[in-house]
Each structure stands twice: as C-alpha cells, then as structure tokens.
C-alpha positions as CSV (number, residue, x, y, z in Angstrom):
1,M,95.7,170.2,84.1
2,T,98.3,172.3,82.2
3,Q,97.5,175.5,80.4
4,K,98.2,173.8,77.1
5,V,95.8,171.0,77.8
6,K,93.1,173.5,78.8
7,V,93.6,175.5,75.6
8,N,93.4,172.3,73.5
9,K,90.3,171.2,75.3
10,V,88.6,174.6,74.7
11,L,89.5,174.6,71.0
12,Y,88.4,171.0,70.6
13,S,85.1,171.4,72.4
14,E,84.3,174.5,70.3
15,K,85.1,172.7,67.1
16,Q,82.9,169.7,68.1
17,F,80.0,172.1,68.9
18,G,80.5,173.9,65.6
19,S,80.5,170.7,63.7
20,A,77.4,169.4,65.5
21,L,75.6,172.8,64.9
22,E,76.5,172.7,61.1
23,S,75.1,169.1,60.9
24,L,71.9,170.3,62.7
25,G,71.6,173.3,60.4
26,A,72.0,171.1,57.3
27,A,69.2,168.8,58.4
28,I,66.9,171.7,59.2
29,R,67.5,173.1,55.7
30,E,66.9,169.7,54.0
31,P,64.3,170.4,51.2
32,N,62.8,166.9,51.2
33,F,61.3,167.0,54.7
34,N,59.7,163.8,56.0
35,E,59.4,161.9,59.3
36,Y,62.9,160.5,58.9
37,V,64.4,164.0,58.5
38,R,62.4,165.2,61.5
39,D,63.7,162.3,63.6
40,A,67.3,163.0,62.3
41,I,66.9,166.7,63.3
42,I,65.8,165.6,66.8
43,Q,68.8,163.3,67.1
44,R,71.2,165.9,65.8
45,F,69.7,168.4,68.3
46,E,70.4,166.0,71.1
47,Y,74.1,165.8,70.3
48,T,74.4,169.5,69.5
49,Y,73.0,170.2,72.9
50,E,75.6,167.9,74.5
51,T,78.4,169.5,72.6
52,A,77.1,173.0,73.6
53,W,77.1,172.5,77.3
54,K,80.5,170.7,77.1
55,A,81.9,173.7,75.1
56,I,80.6,176.1,77.7
57,K,82.0,174.0,80.5
58,S,85.5,173.9,78.9
59,V,85.6,177.7,78.4
60,L,84.4,178.3,81.9
61,S,87.0,175.9,83.3
62,Y,89.7,177.7,81.3
63,Q,88.4,180.9,83.0
64,G,88.7,179.2,86.4
65,V,85.0,178.4,86.9
66,E,84.4,174.7,87.7
67,L,80.8,173.6,87.2
68,R,79.5,170.1,86.6
69,H,75.8,170.0,85.7
70,P,74.3,171.3,82.5
71,K,71.7,173.4,84.2
72,E,74.2,175.3,86.3
73,I,76.5,175.6,83.3
74,F,73.7,177.2,81.2
75,S,72.9,179.5,84.1
76,E,76.5,180.7,84.1
77,A,76.4,181.1,80.3
78,Y,73.3,183.3,80.8
79,A,75.1,185.4,83.5
80,S,78.0,185.8,81.1
81,G,75.8,187.0,78.3
82,W,76.4,184.0,76.1
83,V,72.7,183.0,76.3
84,V,70.0,185.6,75.9
85,N,66.7,184.0,76.7
86,Q,67.0,181.8,79.8
87,D,63.4,180.5,79.4
88,H,64.3,179.1,75.9
89,W,67.2,177.3,77.4
90,E,65.2,175.8,80.3
91,A,62.7,174.6,77.7
92,M,65.5,173.2,75.6
93,I,67.0,171.3,78.6
94,E,63.5,169.9,79.3
95,D,62.9,168.9,75.7
96,R,66.3,167.3,75.3
97,N,65.8,165.2,78.4
98,F,62.4,164.2,77.3
99,T,63.4,163.2,73.7
100,T,66.3,161.2,75.0
101,H,64.0,159.0,77.2
102,T,60.6,159.0,75.4
103,Y,59.2,158.9,71.9
104,K,55.8,160.2,71.1
105,L,54.8,161.4,67.6
106,R,53.0,164.6,68.9
107,T,56.0,165.4,71.1
108,A,58.4,164.8,68.2
109,E,56.4,167.3,66.0
110,T,56.4,169.9,68.8
111,V,60.0,169.5,69.6
112,Y,61.0,169.6,65.9
113,A,59.2,173.0,65.6
114,S,61.0,174.3,68.7
115,I,64.3,173.1,67.4
116,R,63.8,174.8,64.0
117,D,62.3,178.1,65.3
118,I,63.9,178.6,68.7
119,Y,66.7,176.2,69.7
120,Y,68.7,176.3,66.5
121,P,68.9,180.1,66.6
122,E,69.8,180.0,70.3
123,L,72.5,177.4,69.8
124,S,73.9,179.4,66.9
125,Y,74.0,182.6,69.0
126,L,75.8,180.7,71.8
127,H,78.3,179.3,69.3
128,N,79.1,182.7,68.0
129,K,79.6,184.0,71.6
130,I,81.9,181.1,72.5
131,A,83.9,181.7,69.4
132,E,84.2,185.4,70.3
133,V,85.3,184.6,73.8
134,I,87.9,182.2,72.5
135,R,89.2,184.7,69.9
136,N,89.5,187.4,72.6
137,H,90.6,185.5,75.7
138,V,92.0,182.1,74.9
139,K,95.7,182.3,74.2
140,P,97.2,179.2,72.4
141,S,100.3,177.9,74.0
C-alpha cells in the first residue's frame, strides 16, 4: 500500500468515525425520547463502535502497527493513551457484541444507559485523540 493510499485511508476512517459519532450524539440529545429513539441510539452505537475500531486500525497501520481484531486494537489504543478506561472499553465490546446478536428489553435499557453515560464520552475522547494524532503525525501526500 502506498503512502498516499495509507494517508487517504486514515483521513477517510477518521471522517467516518466522526460522522457516526455526531449521529450518535444527535440521537442521545433527542428531546422526545421513546423506545424507538432508544433503539436508534443502540443501532447508532453499534456502527459508531465499528467505525471507531477501524479508525484506530488505520492510524496504527499508518504507524506501522498491523493488528486485526478489535480487542487487540483497543488494547493498543489504551497503550497509546487514546483510551483512558480499559474496563469501560471491555464492557463496550461485550455490550456491542451482545446487542448485535440478541434483543431483550431489559438489556436494551441497560445498554442505552451505558451508551449515554459511559460509551459516548469514551468514544468522543477517542475521536479527539485520533484527530490529534492525525493533525500531529499524518502528513498528506
């Protein structure tokens, strides 16, 4: 992969992550909360999570670190200081995997609260760190 392709991939993945995060934030701030909004928030969380680990992966790849699995990618993000609370991220991975394969009302309510109170702030922090790394270290071709 050429340097230009790597740079474009990093910029694209960060943009996708940022757009997904904005969409999640808008849903969380929706004033007319109901079960449909809750379910939309969970769905938006799932794709925000996906774009997050792919953004990390592309930045790490640009830096010469090749990892394949989300868990190891998030561990490397933690080691790099892009993720602060590893326990929150482990819970996030678990919840994302659970919501993707199972639907239970009680679980949806619990996961929604975690997204609103823990995961969204964690994802926002990660996005800010990735944007900072890109500003400081990724040189457009």
